[in-house]
C-alpha positions, 0 to 999 in steps of 0.5 A, spaced: 143 382 774 147 379 768 144 372 765 152 369 766 150 372 774 145 368 774 146 361 772 148 361 764 156 363 766 159 360 760 153 358 755 155 358 748 148 361 747 150 368 750 156 369 745 152 366 740 147 374 742 152 378 742 157 376 737 150 377 733 148 385 735 152 390 731 156 396 733 155 401 729 160 406 730 158 414 730 150 412 729 146 416 731 151 423 733 158 423 733 160 418 739 155 413 740 156 406 739 150 404 736 148 397 738 143 394 732 139 388 734 137 387 728 142 383 726 140 378 731 133 378 728 137 375 721 140 370 726 135 365 727 140 361 732 141 367 736 134 369 735 131 363 738 136 363 744 134 371 746 127 368 746 129 361 750 133 364 755 127 370 757 122 364 757 125 359 761 126 365 766 119 367 767 116 361 764 114 359 772 114 366 776 107 367 776 108 372 771 101 375 766 103 380 763 109 382 758 110 389 756 113 391 750 117 398 750 116 400 742 118 399 738 124 394 740 122 391 745 115 389 740 121 384 737 120 380 743 115 381 747 110 378 743 115 371 742 116 371 751 108 372 752 106 366 747 111 362 751 109 363 758 102 364 755 102 371 758 098 376 755 102 382 751 101 390 752 104 394 747 107 401 750 107 406 745 108 412 744 104 419 743 098 417 739 100 411 737 094 408 741 086 407 739 082 409 744 083 411 752 090 411 753 094 412 760 101 415 759 107 417 763 112 422 761 120 422 761 127 425 761 131 425 754 138 427 755 135 434 750 127 433 751 122 430 754 119 424 750 112 419 753 109 413 754 103 410 752 098 404 755 091 402 753 086 404 760 084 396 762 090 392 759 092 391 765 088 389 771 090 391 778 095 385 782 098 382 775 104 381 774 108 383 769 116 383 765 117 389 761 121 387 756 126 392 752 132 391 747 137 396 750 138 400 758 141 405 757 139 412 762 134 407 764 128 413 763 124 409 759 123 404 763 122 408 769 117 411 766 114 404 763 114 401 771 111 407 773 106 407 768 104 399 769 105 400 776 099 407 776 095 400 774 096 397 780 100 392 776 106 389 780 113 389 776 117 384 778 122 385 774 124 389 767 129 385 761 133 387 757 138 383 751 144 388 752 144 391 759 150 395 763 153 394 769 152 400 772 145 399 772 142 394 776 136 396 779 130 402 776 125 404 781 127 398 786 125 393 781 130 388 778 134 389 771 135 383 768 140 383 761 142 378 757 150 381 755 154 387 756 154 392 750 159 391 744 166 393 742 168 394 735 174 391 734 178 396 729 173 403 729 176 410 729 
């Protein structure tokens, strides 16, 4: 579900967020229209609006865990967690966390990857939201859901700044997105 379908239709913050995202054609390979959120982070108002919309959505849902996917989920997750009184749990690439971890592998277009989380970071029954910048195929978010569910957490929703209209649920978990991917006006 997009924010505009959930009470924010016509909200000027969504247009500001969308316009703050730079599109880089043919990166990292030909045919890809890379959605660069670093320009959103440089725009104080768009960055604040992004966090505020997520905070407004999750403030009264009883969320105790905001899990952020490395690396861009780390930009938004901690601010959201602080604002709603939840803990932030980083979901990292392999061998980045010290101590005991649990892992969840997932398939990429050309190979596999893995997410890891500290054992004990999430307790059974905790209500969680997973945050990332963008959903493409849903593979990384699906792995994050499986990882948290293995620890017996209840994943309430996944949240992305940029979503795709055709992806509404992942592993049965709802997806909430703010904006659709931008196209470049005068590309190639």
